[in-house]
C-alpha positions as a Markdown table, in Angstrom:
| # | Residue | x | y | z |
|---|---|---|---|---|
| 1 | Met | 271.4 | 62.0 | -82.6 |
| 2 | Ser | 273.4 | 59.2 | -84.1 |
| 3 | Ile | 271.8 | 55.8 | -84.4 |
| 4 | Tyr | 273.8 | 52.7 | -83.4 |
| 5 | Leu | 272.9 | 49.1 | -84.2 |
| 6 | Thr | 274.6 | 45.8 | -83.7 |
| 7 | Lys | 274.3 | 43.1 | -86.3 |
| 8 | Asn | 271.7 | 41.4 | -84.0 |
| 9 | Gly | 269.8 | 44.7 | -83.6 |
| 10 | Lys | 269.7 | 45.1 | -87.4 |
| 11 | Ser | 268.3 | 41.6 | -87.8 |
| 12 | Leu | 265.7 | 42.4 | -85.1 |
| 13 | Leu | 264.6 | 45.5 | -86.9 |
| 14 | Tyr | 264.3 | 43.7 | -90.2 |
| 15 | Glu | 262.2 | 41.0 | -88.4 |
| 16 | Arg | 260.0 | 43.9 | -87.1 |
| 17 | Ile | 259.6 | 45.3 | -90.6 |
| 18 | Glu | 258.7 | 41.9 | -92.0 |
| 19 | Lys | 256.0 | 41.5 | -89.4 |
| 20 | Leu | 254.6 | 45.0 | -90.0 |
| 21 | Glu | 254.6 | 44.4 | -93.8 |
| 22 | Lys | 252.4 | 41.3 | -93.2 |
| 23 | Glu | 250.1 | 43.3 | -91.0 |
| 24 | Leu | 249.9 | 45.9 | -93.7 |
| 25 | Val | 248.9 | 43.3 | -96.3 |
| 26 | Asp | 246.1 | 42.2 | -94.0 |
| 27 | Ile | 244.9 | 45.8 | -93.4 |
| 28 | Arg | 244.8 | 46.5 | -97.1 |
| 29 | Ala | 242.7 | 43.3 | -97.7 |
| 30 | Glu | 240.3 | 44.3 | -95.0 |
| 31 | Lys | 240.2 | 47.8 | -96.5 |
| 32 | Ala | 239.2 | 46.5 | -99.9 |
| 33 | Ile | 236.4 | 44.5 | -98.3 |
| 34 | Ala | 235.2 | 47.6 | -96.4 |
| 35 | Tyr | 235.2 | 49.6 | -99.6 |
| 36 | Thr | 233.4 | 46.9 | -101.6 |
| 37 | Val | 230.7 | 46.3 | -99.0 |
| 38 | Ser | 230.0 | 50.0 | -98.5 |
| 39 | Gly | 230.7 | 51.3 | -102.0 |
| 40 | Asp | 231.6 | 54.7 | -100.5 |
| 41 | Thr | 234.9 | 55.8 | -99.1 |
| 42 | Trp | 233.9 | 59.3 | -98.2 |
| 43 | His | 230.6 | 59.2 | -96.4 |
| 44 | Asp | 229.3 | 57.0 | -93.5 |
| 45 | Asn | 232.1 | 54.4 | -93.7 |
| 46 | Pro | 233.9 | 54.6 | -90.4 |
| 47 | Gly | 235.3 | 51.0 | -90.8 |
| 48 | Phe | 237.0 | 52.0 | -94.1 |
| 49 | Asn | 238.3 | 55.2 | -92.5 |
| 50 | Ala | 239.7 | 53.4 | -89.5 |
| 51 | Leu | 241.5 | 50.9 | -91.7 |
| 52 | Glu | 242.9 | 53.7 | -93.9 |
| 53 | Gln | 244.3 | 55.4 | -90.7 |
| 54 | Ser | 245.8 | 52.1 | -89.5 |
| 55 | Glu | 247.3 | 51.5 | -93.0 |
| 56 | His | 248.9 | 54.9 | -92.9 |
| 57 | Arg | 250.4 | 54.3 | -89.4 |
| 58 | Lys | 251.9 | 50.9 | -90.4 |
| 59 | Ala | 253.3 | 52.3 | -93.6 |
| 60 | Thr | 254.9 | 55.2 | -91.8 |
| 61 | Glu | 256.4 | 52.9 | -89.1 |
| 62 | Ile | 257.9 | 50.7 | -91.8 |
| 63 | Tyr | 259.3 | 53.8 | -93.6 |
| 64 | Glu | 260.8 | 55.2 | -90.4 |
| 65 | Leu | 262.4 | 51.8 | -89.4 |
| 66 | Asn | 264.0 | 51.6 | -92.9 |
| 67 | Lys | 265.3 | 55.1 | -92.6 |
| 68 | Lys | 266.9 | 54.3 | -89.2 |
| 69 | Ile | 268.6 | 51.2 | -90.6 |
| 70 | Glu | 270.0 | 53.2 | -93.5 |
| 71 | Ala | 271.3 | 55.9 | -91.2 |
| 72 | Ala | 272.7 | 53.6 | -88.6 |
| 73 | Thr | 276.2 | 53.0 | -87.7 |
| 74 | Ile | 276.8 | 49.2 | -87.3 |
| 75 | Cys | 278.8 | 48.4 | -84.2 |
| 76 | Asp | 281.0 | 45.4 | -84.1 |
| 77 | Ile | 280.8 | 44.1 | -80.5 |
| 78 | Ser | 283.0 | 41.0 | -81.1 |
| 79 | Ile | 285.8 | 43.0 | -79.4 |
| 80 | Arg | 284.3 | 45.0 | -76.5 |
| 81 | Asn | 285.5 | 48.4 | -75.6 |
| 82 | Thr | 287.0 | 48.5 | -72.1 |
| 83 | Ser | 288.3 | 52.0 | -72.0 |
| 84 | Ser | 285.0 | 54.0 | -72.2 |
| 85 | Val | 281.4 | 53.1 | -72.4 |
| 86 | Lys | 280.3 | 52.4 | -76.0 |
| 87 | Val | 277.6 | 50.2 | -77.6 |
| 88 | Gly | 278.7 | 46.6 | -76.7 |
| 89 | Ser | 280.4 | 47.5 | -73.4 |
| 90 | Ile | 279.5 | 45.4 | -70.3 |
| 91 | Val | 280.0 | 47.6 | -67.3 |
| 92 | Arg | 279.7 | 47.3 | -63.5 |
| 93 | Cys | 278.6 | 50.6 | -62.1 |
| 94 | Val | 277.3 | 52.1 | -58.8 |
| 95 | Arg | 274.2 | 54.3 | -58.6 |
| 96 | Tyr | 274.6 | 57.0 | -55.9 |
| 97 | Thr | 271.4 | 58.3 | -54.5 |
| 98 | Gln | 270.4 | 61.2 | -52.2 |
| 99 | Lys | 269.1 | 58.6 | -49.8 |
| 100 | Asn | 272.5 | 56.9 | -49.5 |
| 101 | Asp | 271.0 | 53.6 | -50.6 |
| 102 | Asp | 273.6 | 53.0 | -53.3 |
| 103 | Gln | 273.2 | 50.1 | -55.6 |
| 104 | Ile | 275.6 | 48.2 | -57.9 |
| 105 | Phe | 274.4 | 47.2 | -61.4 |
| 106 | Ile | 275.9 | 45.3 | -64.3 |
| 107 | Trp | 274.6 | 46.2 | -67.8 |
| 108 | Glu | 275.4 | 45.6 | -71.4 |
| 109 | Ile | 275.0 | 48.7 | -73.5 |
| 110 | Val | 273.1 | 47.6 | -76.6 |
| 111 | Gly | 272.0 | 49.3 | -79.8 |
| 112 | Leu | 268.6 | 50.5 | -80.9 |
| 113 | Gly | 265.8 | 48.1 | -80.4 |
| 114 | Glu | 267.8 | 45.6 | -78.3 |
| 115 | Ser | 266.9 | 46.7 | -74.8 |
| 116 | Asp | 266.0 | 43.8 | -72.5 |
| 117 | Pro | 266.3 | 44.8 | -68.8 |
| 118 | Ser | 265.6 | 41.3 | -67.7 |
| 119 | Gln | 268.7 | 40.2 | -69.6 |
| 120 | Leu | 270.7 | 43.2 | -68.2 |
| 121 | Lys | 270.7 | 45.0 | -71.6 |
| 122 | Ile | 270.0 | 48.7 | -71.8 |
| 123 | Ser | 270.0 | 50.8 | -74.9 |
| 124 | Tyr | 272.6 | 53.5 | -75.5 |
| 125 | Asp | 269.8 | 56.0 | -75.9 |
| 126 | Ser | 267.9 | 55.0 | -72.7 |
| 127 | Pro | 268.0 | 57.5 | -69.8 |
| 128 | Val | 270.6 | 55.5 | -68.0 |
| 129 | Gly | 272.5 | 54.3 | -71.1 |
| 130 | Ser | 272.8 | 57.8 | -72.4 |
| 131 | Val | 274.5 | 59.1 | -69.2 |
| 132 | Leu | 276.9 | 56.2 | -69.1 |
| 133 | Met | 278.0 | 56.6 | -72.7 |
| 134 | Gly | 281.6 | 57.8 | -72.9 |
| 135 | Leu | 282.4 | 57.3 | -69.2 |
| 136 | Ser | 285.6 | 55.6 | -68.1 |
| 137 | Val | 286.5 | 53.6 | -65.0 |
| 138 | His | 286.0 | 55.7 | -61.8 |
| 139 | Glu | 284.3 | 58.5 | -63.8 |
| 140 | Glu | 280.9 | 59.7 | -62.6 |
| 141 | Ser | 278.0 | 60.8 | -64.7 |
| 142 | Glu | 276.1 | 64.0 | -64.5 |
| 143 | Lys | 273.1 | 64.0 | -62.1 |
| 144 | Val | 270.1 | 62.4 | -63.6 |
| 145 | Phe | 266.5 | 62.9 | -62.3 |
| 146 | Ile | 264.5 | 59.8 | -61.8 |
| 147 | Pro | 260.9 | 60.8 | -61.9 |
| 148 | Ser | 259.5 | 57.6 | -60.5 |
| 149 | Glu | 261.7 | 58.0 | -57.4 |
| 150 | Lys | 261.6 | 61.8 | -57.3 |
| 151 | Met | 265.3 | 62.2 | -56.8 |
| 152 | Tyr | 268.6 | 62.8 | -58.5 |
| 153 | Val | 271.2 | 60.0 | -59.0 |
| 154 | Thr | 274.7 | 59.7 | -60.4 |
| 155 | Tyr | 276.5 | 56.7 | -61.8 |
| 156 | Glu | 280.1 | 55.7 | -61.5 |
| 157 | Ile | 281.8 | 53.1 | -63.7 |
| 158 | Leu | 283.6 | 50.6 | -61.5 |
| 159 | Lys | 284.7 | 48.0 | -64.1 |
| 160 | Phe | 284.5 | 46.8 | -67.7 |
| 161 | Tyr | 284.1 | 43.2 | -68.7 |
| 162 | Leu | 285.3 | 41.5 | -71.9 |
| 163 | Asp | 282.3 | 39.1 | -71.9 |
| 164 | Trp | 279.4 | 37.7 | -69.8 |
| 165 | Lys | 281.6 | 34.7 | -68.9 |
| 166 | Glu | 283.9 | 37.0 | -67.1 |
| 167 | Val | 281.0 | 38.5 | -65.2 |
| 168 | Gly | 279.8 | 35.0 | -64.2 |
| 169 | Asn | 283.2 | 34.1 | -62.9 |
| 170 | Glu | 283.0 | 37.0 | -60.4 |
| 171 | Lys | 279.7 | 35.9 | -58.9 |
């Protein structure tokens, strides 16, 4: 699967890596103390072993984030796509349910690591975002099963917006 980032998303991932690297330095310092106190890394040193596992997890996470950044396509969202759903699109859509309690949503489709449902931002690779990708106005998604609600739903794109100001003008 392709990885998409916006400039903001790339910055957020670099901030995450920086935080993880600081945590890794702290873990390595604690690990050195655990080794010195015990003098034995192989037998009866669960503290050292736990720190070693934590060090490995952090280093792996840093490596994986760097790989994602290197492999990512950077999306320019200064000009939003209004013909089909892409990263950066702001869309109004309706969710059709089996219970006929349809709901209208407005979402911005964002890149990896930028999801914030409270700000109406969903990632392109989220369950909803992934079914919206590529859809045009009045086009419906495939049926999607929502486990928490135990039902299938479909989404239809109603409108694209150029920016959040345009959304606000409609309310």
